BALOBA-1460 file (C-alpha; in Angstrom, 3 decimals):
// residues 260
<rec num="1" residu="m" x="-17.151" y="-2.510" z="15.148"/>
<rec num="2" residu="l" x="-16.151" y="-6.126" z="15.597"/>
<rec num="3" residu="q" x="-13.113" y="-6.626" z="17.752"/>
<rec num="4" residu="l" x="-11.965" y="-10.041" z="16.511"/>
<rec num="5" residu="s" x="-8.222" y="-10.658" z="16.540"/>
<rec num="6" residu="r" x="-5.823" y="-13.451" z="17.395"/>
<rec num="7" residu="r" x="-5.668" y="-12.097" z="20.933"/>
<rec num="8" residu="t" x="-9.347" y="-12.915" z="21.402"/>
<rec num="9" residu="l" x="-8.775" y="-16.626" z="20.826"/>
<rec num="10" residu="g" x="-6.374" y="-17.841" z="23.512"/>
<rec num="11" residu="l" x="-5.922" y="-17.643" z="27.255"/>
<rec num="12" residu="t" x="-3.250" y="-15.606" z="28.999"/>
<rec num="13" residu="a" x="-2.077" y="-15.867" z="32.594"/>
<rec num="14" residu="e" x="-4.420" y="-13.018" z="33.500"/>
<rec num="15" residu="d" x="-7.349" y="-14.831" z="31.894"/>
<rec num="16" residu="m" x="-6.846" y="-17.759" z="34.247"/>
<rec num="17" residu="g" x="-7.267" y="-15.578" z="37.319"/>
<rec num="18" residu="v" x="-9.890" y="-15.859" z="40.011"/>
<rec num="19" residu="g" x="-12.269" y="-13.562" z="38.123"/>
<rec num="20" residu="t" x="-12.615" y="-16.059" z="35.263"/>
<rec num="21" residu="w" x="-13.278" y="-18.985" z="37.565"/>
<rec num="22" residu="r" x="-15.728" y="-16.925" z="39.583"/>
<rec num="23" residu="a" x="-17.592" y="-16.125" z="36.372"/>
<rec num="24" residu="v" x="-17.632" y="-19.778" z="35.290"/>
<rec num="25" residu="a" x="-18.914" y="-20.768" z="38.736"/>
<rec num="26" residu="a" x="-21.664" y="-18.141" z="38.485"/>
<rec num="27" residu="e" x="-22.751" y="-19.549" z="35.122"/>
<rec num="28" residu="l" x="-22.767" y="-23.064" z="36.581"/>
<rec num="29" residu="v" x="-24.922" y="-22.062" z="39.554"/>
<rec num="30" residu="a" x="-27.284" y="-20.013" z="37.378"/>
<rec num="31" residu="l" x="-27.849" y="-22.889" z="34.943"/>
<rec num="32" residu="a" x="-28.434" y="-25.344" z="37.787"/>
<rec num="33" residu="l" x="-31.098" y="-23.059" z="39.230"/>
<rec num="34" residu="f" x="-32.600" y="-22.307" z="35.817"/>
<rec num="35" residu="v" x="-32.946" y="-25.978" z="34.876"/>
<rec num="36" residu="f" x="-34.236" y="-26.971" z="38.309"/>
<rec num="37" residu="g" x="-36.853" y="-24.204" z="38.248"/>
<rec num="38" residu="g" x="-37.711" y="-24.159" z="34.542"/>
<rec num="39" residu="a" x="-37.682" y="-27.873" z="33.825"/>
<rec num="40" residu="g" x="-39.120" y="-28.416" z="37.293"/>
<rec num="41" residu="t" x="-42.162" y="-26.371" z="36.335"/>
<rec num="42" residu="v" x="-42.614" y="-28.548" z="33.247"/>
<rec num="43" residu="v" x="-42.451" y="-31.683" z="35.411"/>
<rec num="44" residu="a" x="-44.860" y="-30.199" z="37.965"/>
<rec num="45" residu="v" x="-47.358" y="-29.187" z="35.291"/>
<rec num="46" residu="t" x="-47.179" y="-32.305" z="33.122"/>
<rec num="47" residu="g" x="-46.196" y="-35.005" z="35.616"/>
<rec num="48" residu="v" x="-47.834" y="-33.910" z="38.868"/>
<rec num="49" residu="l" x="-50.861" y="-32.020" z="37.569"/>
<rec num="50" residu="g" x="-51.148" y="-34.049" z="34.370"/>
<rec num="51" residu="i" x="-51.751" y="-31.025" z="32.137"/>
<rec num="52" residu="s" x="-50.336" y="-30.712" z="28.625"/>
<rec num="53" residu="p" x="-49.073" y="-27.215" z="27.684"/>
<rec num="54" residu="a" x="-49.912" y="-28.000" z="24.056"/>
<rec num="55" residu="q" x="-53.594" y="-28.335" z="25.005"/>
<rec num="56" residu="d" x="-54.066" y="-26.115" z="28.052"/>
<rec num="57" residu="a" x="-53.386" y="-22.379" z="27.962"/>
<rec num="58" residu="a" x="-52.889" y="-22.137" z="31.737"/>
<rec num="59" residu="a" x="-50.112" y="-24.739" z="31.614"/>
<rec num="60" residu="l" x="-48.464" y="-22.896" z="28.736"/>
<rec num="61" residu="v" x="-48.557" y="-19.576" z="30.612"/>
<rec num="62" residu="a" x="-47.201" y="-21.187" z="33.783"/>
<rec num="63" residu="i" x="-44.200" y="-22.643" z="31.952"/>
<rec num="64" residu="a" x="-43.565" y="-19.387" z="30.093"/>
<rec num="65" residu="l" x="-43.761" y="-17.347" z="33.301"/>
<rec num="66" residu="a" x="-41.413" y="-19.693" z="35.160"/>
<rec num="67" residu="h" x="-38.702" y="-19.503" z="32.507"/>
<rec num="68" residu="g" x="-39.078" y="-15.747" z="31.952"/>
<rec num="69" residu="l" x="-39.020" y="-14.846" z="35.640"/>
<rec num="70" residu="l" x="-36.095" y="-17.159" z="36.365"/>
<rec num="71" residu="i" x="-33.993" y="-15.647" z="33.598"/>
<rec num="72" residu="a" x="-34.813" y="-12.105" z="34.707"/>
<rec num="73" residu="l" x="-33.776" y="-12.889" z="38.284"/>
<rec num="74" residu="l" x="-30.670" y="-14.872" z="37.371"/>
<rec num="75" residu="v" x="-29.406" y="-12.318" z="34.840"/>
<rec num="76" residu="a" x="-29.781" y="-9.623" z="37.493"/>
<rec num="77" residu="a" x="-27.982" y="-11.808" z="40.046"/>
<rec num="78" residu="t" x="-25.023" y="-12.806" z="37.845"/>
<rec num="79" residu="g" x="-24.704" y="-9.845" z="35.488"/>
<rec num="80" residu="s" x="-21.923" y="-8.193" z="37.495"/>
<rec num="81" residu="i" x="-20.045" y="-11.499" z="37.903"/>
<rec num="82" residu="s" x="-20.162" y="-13.248" z="34.529"/>
<rec num="83" residu="g" x="-22.243" y="-10.958" z="32.342"/>
<rec num="84" residu="g" x="-25.295" y="-13.120" z="33.000"/>
<rec num="85" residu="h" x="-25.090" y="-15.230" z="29.828"/>
<rec num="86" residu="i" x="-26.796" y="-18.340" z="31.294"/>
<rec num="87" residu="n" x="-26.888" y="-19.733" z="27.748"/>
<rec num="88" residu="p" x="-24.202" y="-21.162" z="25.403"/>
<rec num="89" residu="a" x="-25.912" y="-19.384" z="22.488"/>
<rec num="90" residu="v" x="-25.451" y="-15.990" z="24.160"/>
<rec num="91" residu="t" x="-21.838" y="-16.892" z="24.941"/>
<rec num="92" residu="l" x="-21.254" y="-17.841" z="21.291"/>
<rec num="93" residu="a" x="-22.675" y="-14.500" z="20.148"/>
<rec num="94" residu="m" x="-20.264" y="-12.698" z="22.494"/>
<rec num="95" residu="v" x="-17.344" y="-14.707" z="21.116"/>
<rec num="96" residu="v" x="-18.107" y="-14.181" z="17.412"/>
<rec num="97" residu="t" x="-18.528" y="-10.433" z="17.947"/>
<rec num="98" residu="g" x="-15.196" y="-10.201" z="19.781"/>
<rec num="99" residu="r" x="-16.584" y="-9.426" z="23.222"/>
<rec num="100" residu="l" x="-15.265" y="-12.578" z="24.840"/>
<rec num="101" residu="k" x="-12.204" y="-14.692" z="24.125"/>
<rec num="102" residu="a" x="-13.035" y="-18.024" z="22.542"/>
<rec num="103" residu="a" x="-11.154" y="-19.974" z="25.207"/>
<rec num="104" residu="i" x="-12.998" y="-18.184" z="28.018"/>
<rec num="105" residu="g" x="-16.223" y="-18.744" z="26.121"/>
<rec num="106" residu="a" x="-15.432" y="-22.469" z="26.048"/>
<rec num="107" residu="l" x="-14.971" y="-22.429" z="29.829"/>
<rec num="108" residu="y" x="-18.318" y="-20.664" z="30.168"/>
<rec num="109" residu="v" x="-20.017" y="-23.359" z="28.080"/>
<rec num="110" residu="v" x="-18.441" y="-26.160" z="30.114"/>
<rec num="111" residu="g" x="-19.703" y="-24.498" z="33.289"/>
<rec num="112" residu="q" x="-23.139" y="-23.974" z="31.772"/>
<rec num="113" residu="l" x="-23.489" y="-27.595" z="30.682"/>
<rec num="114" residu="a" x="-22.253" y="-28.879" z="34.037"/>
<rec num="115" residu="g" x="-24.739" y="-26.643" z="35.835"/>
<rec num="116" residu="a" x="-27.573" y="-27.831" z="33.609"/>
<rec num="117" residu="v" x="-26.760" y="-31.474" z="34.351"/>
<rec num="118" residu="l" x="-26.554" y="-30.710" z="38.078"/>
<rec num="119" residu="g" x="-29.942" y="-28.979" z="38.007"/>
<rec num="120" residu="a" x="-31.537" y="-31.886" z="36.148"/>
<rec num="121" residu="f" x="-29.993" y="-34.418" z="38.541"/>
<rec num="122" residu="l" x="-31.352" y="-32.537" z="41.560"/>
<rec num="123" residu="l" x="-34.719" y="-32.442" z="39.842"/>
<rec num="124" residu="k" x="-34.659" y="-36.212" z="39.323"/>
<rec num="125" residu="v" x="-33.878" y="-36.733" z="43.015"/>
<rec num="126" residu="a" x="-36.698" y="-34.406" z="44.077"/>
<rec num="127" residu="f" x="-39.507" y="-36.325" z="42.331"/>
<rec num="128" residu="q" x="-40.726" y="-39.867" z="42.800"/>
<rec num="129" residu="d" x="-39.876" y="-42.358" z="40.078"/>
<rec num="130" residu="g" x="-42.356" y="-42.211" z="37.229"/>
<rec num="131" residu="i" x="-43.477" y="-38.653" z="37.907"/>
<rec num="132" residu="e" x="-40.350" y="-36.945" z="36.589"/>
<rec num="133" residu="g" x="-40.833" y="-38.303" z="33.053"/>
<rec num="134" residu="n" x="-38.088" y="-36.966" z="30.791"/>
<rec num="135" residu="l" x="-37.297" y="-34.171" z="33.283"/>
<rec num="136" residu="g" x="-38.688" y="-31.456" z="31.047"/>
<rec num="137" residu="a" x="-36.381" y="-32.349" z="28.158"/>
<rec num="138" residu="h" x="-37.370" y="-30.611" z="24.947"/>
<rec num="139" residu="a" x="-39.115" y="-32.507" z="22.161"/>
<rec num="140" residu="l" x="-40.511" y="-31.560" z="18.782"/>
<rec num="141" residu="n" x="-44.228" y="-31.503" z="18.066"/>
<rec num="142" residu="l" x="-44.055" y="-32.944" z="14.569"/>
<rec num="143" residu="g" x="-47.825" y="-32.912" z="14.445"/>
<rec num="144" residu="a" x="-47.610" y="-29.109" z="14.244"/>
<rec num="145" residu="l" x="-44.292" y="-28.788" z="12.382"/>
<rec num="146" residu="p" x="-43.823" y="-30.005" z="8.808"/>
<rec num="147" residu="n" x="-40.281" y="-31.303" z="9.434"/>
<rec num="148" residu="e" x="-37.113" y="-30.893" z="11.509"/>
<rec num="149" residu="a" x="-35.885" y="-28.044" z="9.293"/>
<rec num="150" residu="a" x="-38.920" y="-26.029" z="10.389"/>
<rec num="151" residu="a" x="-38.013" y="-26.789" z="14.002"/>
<rec num="152" residu="v" x="-34.506" y="-25.416" z="13.435"/>
<rec num="153" residu="l" x="-36.077" y="-22.300" z="11.930"/>
<rec num="154" residu="v" x="-38.368" y="-21.850" z="14.953"/>
<rec num="155" residu="e" x="-35.490" y="-22.181" z="17.406"/>
<rec num="156" residu="a" x="-33.316" y="-19.856" z="15.309"/>
<rec num="157" residu="v" x="-35.973" y="-17.125" z="15.193"/>
<rec num="158" residu="l" x="-36.770" y="-17.411" z="18.902"/>
<rec num="159" residu="t" x="-33.072" y="-17.228" z="19.792"/>
<rec num="160" residu="f" x="-32.552" y="-14.333" z="17.390"/>
<rec num="161" residu="a" x="-35.187" y="-12.378" z="19.334"/>
<rec num="162" residu="l" x="-33.467" y="-13.223" z="22.612"/>
<rec num="163" residu="v" x="-29.906" y="-12.376" z="21.563"/>
<rec num="164" residu="f" x="-30.938" y="-9.232" z="19.688"/>
<rec num="165" residu="t" x="-32.630" y="-8.063" z="22.904"/>
<rec num="166" residu="v" x="-29.534" y="-8.935" z="24.957"/>
<rec num="167" residu="f" x="-27.343" y="-6.818" z="22.682"/>
<rec num="168" residu="a" x="-29.834" y="-3.947" z="22.533"/>
<rec num="169" residu="t" x="-30.310" y="-3.714" z="26.298"/>
<rec num="170" residu="a" x="-27.243" y="-5.164" z="28.028"/>
<rec num="171" residu="v" x="-24.383" y="-4.814" z="25.515"/>
<rec num="172" residu="d" x="-25.097" y="-1.541" z="23.718"/>
<rec num="173" residu="k" x="-24.005" y="1.260" z="26.058"/>
<rec num="174" residu="r" x="-26.927" y="3.346" z="24.824"/>
<rec num="175" residu="g" x="-29.422" y="0.674" z="25.821"/>
<rec num="176" residu="p" x="-31.543" y="0.606" z="29.000"/>
<rec num="177" residu="a" x="-29.044" y="-1.465" z="31.001"/>
<rec num="178" residu="t" x="-30.817" y="-0.959" z="34.326"/>
<rec num="179" residu="i" x="-33.893" y="-2.829" z="33.132"/>
<rec num="180" residu="a" x="-32.061" y="-5.284" z="30.852"/>
<rec num="181" residu="p" x="-32.724" y="-8.362" z="33.059"/>
<rec num="182" residu="l" x="-36.454" y="-7.618" z="33.095"/>
<rec num="183" residu="v" x="-36.611" y="-7.051" z="29.336"/>
<rec num="184" residu="i" x="-34.626" y="-10.231" z="28.653"/>
<rec num="185" residu="g" x="-36.977" y="-12.143" z="30.941"/>
<rec num="186" residu="f" x="-39.973" y="-10.794" z="29.036"/>
<rec num="187" residu="v" x="-38.598" y="-11.885" z="25.658"/>
<rec num="188" residu="i" x="-37.997" y="-15.375" z="27.074"/>
<rec num="189" residu="l" x="-41.588" y="-15.402" z="28.334"/>
<rec num="190" residu="a" x="-42.979" y="-14.264" z="24.979"/>
<rec num="191" residu="d" x="-40.847" y="-16.752" z="23.038"/>
<rec num="192" residu="h" x="-42.186" y="-19.579" z="25.204"/>
<rec num="193" residu="l" x="-45.763" y="-18.669" z="24.394"/>
<rec num="194" residu="v" x="-44.960" y="-19.167" z="20.712"/>
<rec num="195" residu="g" x="-42.438" y="-21.969" z="20.892"/>
<rec num="196" residu="v" x="-43.589" y="-24.374" z="23.612"/>
<rec num="197" residu="p" x="-46.313" y="-25.979" z="21.458"/>
<rec num="198" residu="l" x="-43.831" y="-26.381" z="18.584"/>
<rec num="199" residu="t" x="-40.344" y="-27.192" z="19.872"/>
<rec num="200" residu="g" x="-40.585" y="-26.615" z="23.608"/>
<rec num="201" residu="a" x="-38.917" y="-23.211" z="23.132"/>
<rec num="202" residu="s" x="-35.356" y="-24.017" z="24.133"/>
<rec num="203" residu="m" x="-33.292" y="-21.074" z="22.805"/>
<rec num="204" residu="n" x="-30.626" y="-22.514" z="25.115"/>
<rec num="205" residu="p" x="-28.582" y="-25.650" z="24.335"/>
<rec num="206" residu="a" x="-27.674" y="-26.076" z="28.013"/>
<rec num="207" residu="r" x="-31.337" y="-26.002" z="29.104"/>
<rec num="208" residu="s" x="-31.952" y="-28.785" z="26.571"/>
<rec num="209" residu="f" x="-28.769" y="-30.715" z="27.356"/>
<rec num="210" residu="g" x="-29.134" y="-31.091" z="31.128"/>
<rec num="211" residu="p" x="-32.500" y="-32.892" z="31.209"/>
<rec num="212" residu="a" x="-31.621" y="-34.881" z="28.067"/>
<rec num="213" residu="a" x="-28.397" y="-36.164" z="29.638"/>
<rec num="214" residu="v" x="-29.948" y="-37.156" z="32.975"/>
<rec num="215" residu="a" x="-33.127" y="-38.629" z="31.462"/>
<rec num="216" residu="n" x="-31.249" y="-40.148" z="28.491"/>
<rec num="217" residu="f" x="-33.742" y="-38.528" z="26.140"/>
<rec num="218" residu="w" x="-31.979" y="-37.436" z="22.932"/>
<rec num="219" residu="d" x="-34.796" y="-37.268" z="20.362"/>
<rec num="220" residu="d" x="-33.941" y="-34.576" z="17.771"/>
<rec num="221" residu="h" x="-31.455" y="-33.117" z="20.240"/>
<rec num="222" residu="w" x="-29.292" y="-31.628" z="17.483"/>
<rec num="223" residu="v" x="-32.113" y="-29.173" z="16.697"/>
<rec num="224" residu="y" x="-31.581" y="-27.520" z="20.092"/>
<rec num="225" residu="w" x="-27.969" y="-26.751" z="19.238"/>
<rec num="226" residu="a" x="-28.266" y="-25.873" z="15.558"/>
<rec num="227" residu="g" x="-31.261" y="-23.533" z="15.827"/>
<rec num="228" residu="p" x="-30.082" y="-21.475" z="18.831"/>
<rec num="229" residu="f" x="-26.521" y="-21.181" z="17.531"/>
<rec num="230" residu="i" x="-27.685" y="-19.983" z="14.100"/>
<rec num="231" residu="g" x="-30.086" y="-17.444" z="15.580"/>
<rec num="232" residu="a" x="-27.533" y="-16.193" z="18.114"/>
<rec num="233" residu="v" x="-24.740" y="-15.679" z="15.584"/>
<rec num="234" residu="v" x="-26.999" y="-13.859" z="13.109"/>
<rec num="235" residu="a" x="-28.449" y="-11.605" z="15.821"/>
<rec num="236" residu="g" x="-25.060" y="-10.808" z="17.360"/>
<rec num="237" residu="l" x="-23.404" y="-9.977" z="14.052"/>
<rec num="238" residu="l" x="-26.381" y="-7.983" z="12.773"/>
<rec num="239" residu="y" x="-26.617" y="-5.844" z="15.885"/>
<rec num="240" residu="s" x="-22.853" y="-5.309" z="16.058"/>
<rec num="241" residu="l" x="-22.360" y="-4.462" z="12.401"/>
<rec num="242" residu="v" x="-25.512" y="-2.458" z="11.722"/>
<rec num="243" residu="f" x="-26.918" y="-0.991" z="14.915"/>
<rec num="244" residu="m" x="-23.955" y="-0.713" z="17.251"/>
<rec num="245" residu="a" x="-21.739" y="0.699" z="14.514"/>
<rec num="246" residu="r" x="-23.518" y="4.070" z="14.543"/>
<rec num="247" residu="p" x="-21.557" y="6.939" z="16.122"/>
<rec num="248" residu="i" x="-22.171" y="7.741" z="19.772"/>
<rec num="249" residu="d" x="-22.928" y="11.365" z="18.852"/>
<rec num="250" residu="e" x="-25.345" y="10.452" z="16.056"/>
<rec num="251" residu="p" x="-28.416" y="12.707" z="16.194"/>
<rec num="252" residu="r" x="-31.455" y="11.222" z="17.851"/>
<rec num="253" residu="w" x="-33.899" y="9.501" z="15.501"/>
<rec num="254" residu="p" x="-36.630" y="10.360" z="14.954"/>
<rec num="255" residu="p" x="-35.675" y="13.984" z="15.493"/>
<rec num="256" residu="e" x="-37.226" y="15.985" z="18.293"/>
<rec num="257" residu="p" x="-40.193" y="17.995" z="16.981"/>
<rec num="258" residu="q" x="-39.409" y="21.659" z="16.441"/>
<rec num="259" residu="i" x="-42.034" y="23.618" z="18.361"/>
<rec num="260" residu="p" x="-42.173" y="27.292" z="17.249"/>
């Protein structure tokens, strides 16, 4: 059941304790590393090697692997500190389903965006001028998409898959929590294989924001907030209301076969 109430919206003295700031710091560090590694792979592939992921399968797989592996590792590293959100869309899903206070969620997002900018800035420093390009900022392939509405749909569906997996593995107590980081990393990897040639496969407003802010590249940037937020909210509410609402002692389905 959803746990929304007025108490979930504001901060108390306990909320402002060291645990909250430790969690925000973990989200900041994780996003800095994710952007440096993920966007850095895009820069290395496109700027250094000169390969387009829209035209070369090896480049596409490299970018997908980098993002998937980074998320798996970073979720495992920060899960016990902050819950391993590493994504404002995941944080929003936790807020709307009552699993995180809105004010704490806002602090998470501030930390995430700051970390993303830090990661992109470090990336800019690491490469020679002219090689870094737009620092791996996301952009739409309107040669493959009919319009921006289709891009929002792509990002919403990709993020739905991600957040649904997060709830099924890391939030639901009946899920396989021990392998949740690996499973979440795999869904990020798979989503990139579909989404990179279309939208760049953001699923994460912070991942889009950091490189865009440092490179001053804002083309169609609103898509990378609207799509992930829509997909995250729908996935979080659907899983909470339909799948997590079943009783703990509900019989296993499908039933065990009855062997005479």
